[in-house]
C-alpha positions in Angstrom: -108.3 58.6 59.3 -108.2 55.4 57.2 -111.6 53.8 58.2 -113.6 56.9 58.3 -112.7 57.9 54.7 -115.5 57.1 52.0 -113.3 57.2 48.9 -113.1 53.3 47.2 -110.1 51.6 48.6 -108.1 51.0 44.9 -106.0 53.6 43.9 -107.0 56.1 46.6 -105.5 53.7 49.5 -104.4 50.2 48.4 -100.7 50.1 47.1 -98.7 47.5 45.6 -95.5 45.8 45.5 -93.8 43.4 42.8 -91.2 40.9 43.2 -88.3 40.7 41.3 -88.0 37.2 39.2 -86.8 34.5 41.3 -83.2 33.3 40.3 -83.9 29.9 38.4 -86.5 30.4 35.5 -87.6 27.0 35.7 -89.3 28.0 39.4 -90.9 30.9 38.3 -94.2 29.1 36.8 -97.3 30.3 38.1 -98.0 26.9 40.1 -94.5 26.7 41.3 -94.1 30.1 42.3 -97.6 30.3 43.8 -97.3 27.3 46.0 -93.9 28.1 47.1 -94.8 31.9 48.2 -97.9 30.5 50.0 -95.8 28.1 51.9 -93.1 30.4 52.7 -96.0 32.9 54.0 -97.5 30.4 56.1 -93.9 29.7 57.4 -93.8 33.5 58.4 -97.3 33.5 59.6 -96.3 30.4 62.1 -93.0 32.0 63.1 -94.7 34.9 64.2 -97.2 33.6 65.9 -94.6 31.0 67.6 -92.7 34.4 69.0 -89.7 33.0 66.8 -90.1 35.8 64.1 -86.8 37.6 64.4 -87.7 41.3 65.9 -87.5 44.2 63.7 -84.4 46.7 64.3 -83.5 49.7 63.3 -79.4 49.9 63.4 -77.9 53.4 63.7 -74.7 51.8 62.8 -75.2 48.4 61.1 -71.7 47.3 61.2 -71.4 47.1 64.6 -75.3 45.9 65.4 -76.5 44.0 62.5 -74.4 41.2 63.9 -74.8 37.6 65.0 -72.9 38.7 68.3 -75.6 41.1 68.7 -78.2 38.3 68.3 -76.5 36.1 71.0 -76.1 38.7 73.2 -79.9 40.4 72.8 -81.0 36.9 72.5 -79.5 35.6 76.0 -81.0 39.0 77.9 -84.6 38.3 79.8 -87.3 39.9 78.0 -87.7 42.9 80.5 -84.4 44.2 79.7 -83.4 43.1 76.2 -84.5 46.3 75.0 -81.6 48.2 77.0 -79.1 45.7 75.8 -80.0 46.6 72.3 -79.8 50.4 72.9 -76.1 50.3 74.2 -75.4 48.7 70.4 -77.1 51.7 69.5 -80.0 49.5 68.3 -83.2 50.2 68.5 -86.3 47.7 68.8 -89.1 48.8 66.7 -93.2 48.2 67.4 -94.2 44.9 65.5 -98.0 45.1 66.9 -99.1 45.6 63.1 -97.6 42.3 62.0 -100.8 41.1 64.1 -103.3 42.3 61.3 -101.2 40.7 58.5 -102.9 37.7 58.5 -106.6 36.6 58.7 -107.8 40.3 58.4 -110.4 42.2 56.4 -111.5 45.5 55.9 -115.7 45.6 56.7 -117.6 48.3 54.8 -120.1 50.1 57.4 -121.8 53.2 57.0 -120.1 56.5 58.0 -117.0 54.2 59.2 -115.3 50.4 58.3 -113.8 48.3 61.1 -111.4 45.7 60.7 -112.4 41.9 61.2 -109.8 39.5 62.5 -110.1 35.7 63.2 -106.9 34.0 63.8 -108.5 30.5 64.1 -109.1 30.0 60.5 -106.8 27.6 58.5 -107.7 28.3 55.2 -107.0 30.6 52.4 -109.2 32.0 49.4 -108.0 31.6 46.1 -109.7 33.3 43.4 -109.4 32.8 39.6 -111.5 34.4 36.7 -113.6 36.1 39.6 -114.5 32.7 40.9 -113.8 32.0 44.7 -112.3 28.9 46.2 -111.7 28.0 49.9 -108.7 25.9 50.2 -107.6 24.5 53.6 -103.6 25.1 54.0 -103.4 23.8 58.0 -104.2 20.9 59.3 -106.4 20.4 62.5 -103.2 21.1 65.0 -102.4 24.0 62.7 -99.4 23.0 61.3 -99.0 23.5 57.7 -100.4 20.9 55.2 -97.8 19.0 53.5 -96.1 20.9 50.1 -97.1 18.1 47.5 -100.7 18.4 49.0 -100.7 22.2 48.7 -99.0 21.8 45.3 -101.8 19.2 44.2 -104.7 21.6 45.7 -103.4 24.7 43.5 -103.2 22.4 40.3 -106.7 21.4 40.8 -107.9 24.9 40.7 -105.8 26.1 37.9 -106.9 23.5 35.8 -110.6 24.2 36.4 -112.2 25.0 32.9 -114.2 27.9 34.2 -115.4 30.9 32.1 -114.9 34.4 33.9 -117.4 35.0 36.2 -120.7 36.5 34.7 -121.0 38.5 38.1 -117.9 39.0 39.7 -118.9 40.1 43.3 -115.1 41.2 43.8 -116.0 44.4 41.5 -118.1 45.6 44.7 -115.1 46.3 46.6 -114.0 48.8 44.2 -117.2 50.9 45.2 -117.5 54.4 47.5 -117.6 52.6 51.1 -120.8 53.5 52.1 -122.3 52.3 49.0 -120.5 48.8 49.3 -121.4 48.7 52.5 -125.2 49.0 51.7 -124.4 46.4 49.0 -122.9 44.0 51.2 -125.7 44.1 54.0 -127.9 43.6 51.0 -125.7 40.3 49.9 -125.9 39.0 53.6 -129.8 39.7 53.8 -130.3 37.2 50.4 -128.3 34.6 52.0 -124.4 35.3 51.5 -123.6 36.0 55.2 -121.4 32.9 56.1 -120.1 33.3 52.6 -118.8 36.6 53.6 -117.6 35.7 56.8 -115.4 33.0 55.2 -113.8 35.3 53.0 -113.3 37.7 55.8 -111.6 35.2 57.6 -109.2 33.6 55.7 -105.7 34.0 56.5 -105.2 35.8 52.9 -106.3 36.0 49.3 -104.2 34.1 46.6 -105.4 35.4 43.2 -104.5 33.9 39.8 -104.3 35.9 36.7 -104.7 34.1 33.4 -103.3 37.2 31.2 -99.0 37.3 31.4 -97.8 41.0 31.3 -94.5 41.5 30.2 -91.6 44.1 31.1 -94.2 46.8 29.4 -94.0 48.4 32.9 -97.4 50.6 32.7 -99.3 47.6 32.1 -97.6 45.8 34.9 -98.1 48.5 37.3 -102.1 48.8 36.0 -102.3 45.1 36.7 -101.1 45.4 40.5 -102.4 48.9 41.3 -106.1 48.6 40.3 -106.8 45.8 37.1 -110.1 46.0 36.2 -111.3 44.6 39.8 -112.9 41.4 38.3 -110.6 39.0 40.3 -110.0 41.2 42.8 -111.1 41.5 47.0 -109.5 44.9 48.0 -110.8 44.7 51.7 -108.6 41.9 52.0 -105.2 43.0 54.3 -103.3 41.6 51.3 -104.1 39.8 48.1 -101.0 37.9 46.4 -101.3 37.8 42.7 -99.6 35.5 40.8 -99.6 35.7 37.3 -99.4 33.1 33.7 -95.9 34.0 33.5 -95.1 33.7 37.2 -94.7 37.8 38.0 -95.6 37.9 41.3 -96.8 41.0 43.9 -99.0 42.0 46.6 -101.8 44.5 46.5 -102.5 45.4 50.3 -105.1 47.6 52.3 -103.5 50.0 54.3 -105.8 50.8 57.4 -104.1 47.8 59.2 -100.4 49.0 58.7 -97.7 50.3 57.2 -94.9 49.9 55.0 -92.5 48.4 57.5 -94.9 45.7 58.1 -95.6 44.3 54.7 -91.9 45.1 53.2 -90.3 42.6 56.1 -93.0 39.9 55.2 -92.3 40.4 51.4 -88.2 40.2 51.7 -88.7 37.3 54.1 -91.0 35.0 51.6 -89.0 35.9 48.7 -85.8 34.9 50.5 -87.4 31.5 51.8 -89.1 30.7 48.6 -85.8 31.1 46.6 -83.4 29.8 48.6 -85.5 27.0 50.1 -88.3 26.3 47.9 -90.4 23.2 49.0 -91.9 22.4 45.6 -89.6 21.6 42.9 -89.9 21.4 38.8 -90.4 17.8 38.9 -93.2 17.9 41.1 -96.2 15.4 40.9 -99.5 15.8 42.1 -100.3 13.1 45.3 -102.8 10.8 46.4 -104.8 13.7 48.3 -108.3 14.1 47.0 -108.2 17.9 46.5 -112.1 18.1 46.6 -111.7 17.3 50.2 -109.9 20.3 50.7 -111.3 22.7 48.5 -114.2 23.9 47.6 -115.7 26.7 45.5 -118.1 29.7 47.3 -120.7 30.6 45.0 -122.9 33.5 45.6 -126.5 33.7 45.5 -127.4 37.1 43.7 -130.6 38.4 42.7 -131.4 41.2 39.7 -130.6 44.3 42.7 -126.9 42.5 43.1 -126.4 42.1 39.6 -127.4 45.4 38.6 -125.0 46.9 41.4 -122.0 45.1 39.7 -122.7 45.9 36.7 -122.8 49.8 37.8 -119.6 49.1 39.9 -117.8 47.7 36.6 -118.5 50.8 34.6 -117.9 53.4 37.1 -114.7 51.4 38.1 -113.5 51.1 34.1 -113.9 54.8 34.1 -111.8 55.8 36.9 -109.1 53.6 36.0 -108.9 54.6 32.4 -108.8 58.3 33.9 -105.3 57.3 35.6 -101.9 57.8 34.2 -98.8 56.1 34.9 -95.5 57.0 34.1 -92.2 55.7 35.1 -88.5 56.7 34.9 -85.2 54.6 35.9 -82.0 56.9 36.2 -79.1 54.5 35.3 -76.6 57.3 36.2 -75.8 57.3 39.6 -77.6 56.0 42.7 -76.5 55.5 46.8 -73.1 55.0 46.4 -72.4 58.5 44.3 -74.6 60.1 47.0 -72.7 58.6 49.7 -69.6 60.2 48.6 -70.6 63.7 48.7 -72.1 62.8 52.6 -75.8 63.5 50.6 -78.8 61.7 51.8 -80.0 59.4 48.2 -83.3 59.9 50.1 -82.9 64.0 49.6 -81.7 63.5 46.0 -84.9 61.8 45.2 -87.2 64.3 47.0 -84.9 67.2 45.6 -85.7 65.9 42.3 -89.2 66.2 42.3 -89.3 69.5 44.1 -87.1 70.5 40.8 -89.4 68.7 38.6 -92.5 70.5 39.8 -91.2 73.4 40.0 -90.0 73.2 36.2 -93.7 72.0 35.1 -95.6 74.5 36.9 -93.5 77.4 38.4 -94.9 76.6 41.8 -93.6 74.9 44.8 -96.2 72.6 46.7 -97.4 70.6 49.6 -95.5 67.5 49.7 -95.9 64.5 51.5 -93.2 61.9 52.5 -94.3 59.0 54.6 -91.7 58.5 58.1 -92.5 55.3 60.4 -92.7 56.2 63.7 -92.8 52.2 64.6 -90.1 53.0 67.4 -92.9 53.9 69.6 -95.7 51.6 71.0 -98.0 51.6 68.2 -96.7 53.9 66.2 -97.5 54.3 62.7 -96.5 57.3 60.7 -95.7 61.2 60.8 -95.3 63.1 57.6 -92.1 64.2 56.7 -92.5 67.6 54.5 -89.6 67.5 51.5 -90.6 71.2 50.4 -88.4 73.3 52.6 -87.0 76.8 52.6 -83.6 75.1 51.6 -85.3 73.0 48.7 -86.9 76.1 47.3 -83.5 77.7 47.0 -82.3 75.0 44.9 -85.2 74.8 42.6 -85.0 78.9 42.3 -81.1 78.5 41.8 -81.9 75.5 39.1 -84.2 77.4 36.8 -82.4 81.0 37.0 -81.1 82.5 33.6 -78.2 83.2 36.2 -77.1 79.7 37.3 -74.8 79.7 40.3 -71.6 77.6 40.1 -70.9 74.1 40.6 -69.7 74.1 43.7 -72.4 76.4 45.1 -74.8 74.3 43.9 -73.1 71.3 45.6 -73.1 73.3 49.1 -76.5 74.3 48.4 -77.9 70.6 48.1 -75.6 69.6 50.9 -77.4 72.0 53.1 -80.9 70.5 51.8 -79.5 66.9 52.9 -78.7 68.1 56.4 -82.2 70.1 56.8 -83.6 66.9 55.3 -81.7 64.6 57.8 -83.1 66.6 60.7 -86.6 66.7 59.7 -86.7 62.5 59.4 -85.3 62.5 62.5 -87.5 64.6 64.1 -90.8 62.9 62.3 -89.3 59.6 63.6 -88.9 60.6 67.2 -92.5 62.0 67.6 -91.2 65.6 66.7 -93.5 66.2 63.8 -96.2 68.4 64.0 -98.9 66.6 61.3 -100.3 63.9 63.6 -100.3 66.3 66.8 -102.7 69.0 64.6 -104.7 66.1 63.5 -105.3 64.5 66.9 -106.0 68.3 67.9 -108.8 68.3 65.1 -110.4 65.5 66.0 -110.8 66.3 69.7 -111.9 69.8 68.6 -114.5 68.3 66.1 -116.0 66.1 69.1 -116.1 68.7 71.5 -118.0 71.0 68.5 -115.7 73.8 69.0 -112.9 74.0 66.3 -110.9 76.6 66.2 -110.5 79.0 63.1 -107.2 77.8 62.6 -108.6 74.6 60.9 -110.9 76.4 58.6 -108.2 78.9 57.3 -107.3 78.3 53.8 -104.0 77.8 54.3 -104.2 75.2 56.6 -106.5 73.6 54.0 -103.5 74.3 51.5 -100.7 72.7 54.0 -102.7 69.3 53.9 -103.5 69.3 50.0 -100.6 67.3 49.4 -99.9 67.6 45.4 -96.9 65.5 45.8 -97.5 62.2 47.9 -94.3 60.4 48.0 -93.0 57.0 49.6 -90.1 54.7 49.1 -90.0 51.0 49.8 -86.6 50.3 48.5 -85.4 46.8 48.6 -83.3 44.4 46.4 -86.3 42.1 45.9 -88.6 44.9 44.6 -89.2 45.1 41.0 -92.0 47.8 41.0 -94.1 49.5 43.7 -96.3 52.5 43.7 -99.8 54.1 44.6 -102.3 56.8 43.5 -102.6 60.2 44.1 -104.1 61.6 47.1 -105.7 64.7 45.6 -107.3 64.6 42.1 -104.6 67.9 40.9 -102.0 65.8 42.4 -99.2 63.0 42.1 -98.5 59.6 44.0 -94.6 58.9 43.5 -93.2 55.9 44.5 -89.5 55.6 44.2 -86.8 53.3 44.7 -83.1 53.8 45.7 -80.2 51.1 44.7 -76.6 51.2 44.8 -76.0 52.4 41.5 -79.6 53.5 40.1 -82.5 55.2 41.0 -86.4 54.9 40.1 -89.7 56.4 40.3 -93.2 55.9 39.6 -95.8 58.3 39.1 -99.5 58.1 38.8 -101.9 61.1 38.2 -105.5 61.7 36.7 -104.6 62.6 33.1 -107.5 65.3 33.0 -105.9 67.3 35.8 -102.2 67.0 35.6 -99.5 66.3 33.2 -97.6 63.0 34.2 -95.7 62.9 31.1 -94.5 66.2 31.9 -93.3 65.6 35.5 -91.6 62.5 34.5 -89.1 64.3 31.8 -88.8 67.2 34.3 -87.8 64.5 37.0 -85.6 62.8 34.2 -83.8 66.0 33.7 -83.7 67.1 37.4 -82.0 64.1 38.1 -79.5 64.4 35.1 -78.7 68.3 36.5 -78.1 66.7 39.9 -75.7 64.0 38.4 -74.0 66.9 36.9 -73.0 68.6 40.3 -72.6 65.2 42.1 -70.2 63.4 39.4 
């Protein structure tokens, strides 16, 4: 699905996450934070490859299973039966095969269908600054992480380089249509850049230093991490860690290799490690290493054809990003805790708010996508959970009725929505959804060149035209997270749920949809739901 799509990666596929600031301001400088996050990332990678990373487990009853006793018992069991031991605790180990492609992976553009490239043997990262590329060794010949002071010294060396922004930033080409980028990449290889491209493709990951200092004017911060101007990016990498001049840090990640389960685990672990056990401190000094022995600048050979392609890509990308609207809302009235009092799913509350809001705005109920992980299965990715149900439709109409039902009746309707919502999530997570099943049947039919009429039916097309595409990556260490709309007349809604607050970010194409209108309606809807629950 991902690799065949020819649409550009930024906005259409690559989501982003931004870290909250670290608890100690003196560690939140660009150099210190970049160094500590890099070292924590390498420690995570080494733990993963040594089979020392704690397994990802879904706990049905965290109070009983998310404990040291559970870990001790299951850790003592042979690997062949440890799964059964976890099952007795009502804890279910999740498939972690995606983690392999978290590092040293790139999506390579090719005509018709891309491919994933993975090289686990490399010992360097790519550092980007001002559209320039630097190869920086971070592991020694034995594969051990270099001394923290050495890594600090090398990053400081790159940051202190007095470089004008790249005149012809090749990274902008990764914003192109995939077939167009495949053509331009082939040309770059033909004129002498094959080894350089392979170097970027095989890097552990990209560390991007930005020269600006985005503030908590969140819309601009979101634009910076979701798409930026494309000059200082390489969107094909499995992920890029982006650190701004004021120390704000986050990730932009390519989606074909894996899903939110893997990236969020990595995100949370490195935040914790880099803040609780930072390896480099504010009084750090450069050591005696010669950075030139570990850092080398990568310079592309460009001809007039490539320079024109870069110029054209800049103009095109600027038009696309200018057409995108970003809105956000934070509800401070209530959160997870109040929902629990009524035994109502907090996820349902957010999804119901989106349904009511869109109904307020347009008077229509539309096809809605919520991502649900199927990592309980081997090689599981996601299933579609559809939050727009008969029950949510009834609530939408009741809220907008001129004769609104009483508070208790509305509360019971919301509770019924929650039951249905919870069942749908369980069914999707346990492989009982229908979307991926139909997707597979459709692919098989296309290969056999005997496609049933059902797949050409306008109703089936409407079913898969997601006007509301939603996803949540809730975590106490996530400041912001979002993605673009998946259709031109739709909205991308990333949302978060905390104990005492709720938040969402809405993206849309301004010419086709009303982002400010939807966010106002979401605010109203959450307020109305709060009035029922309080």
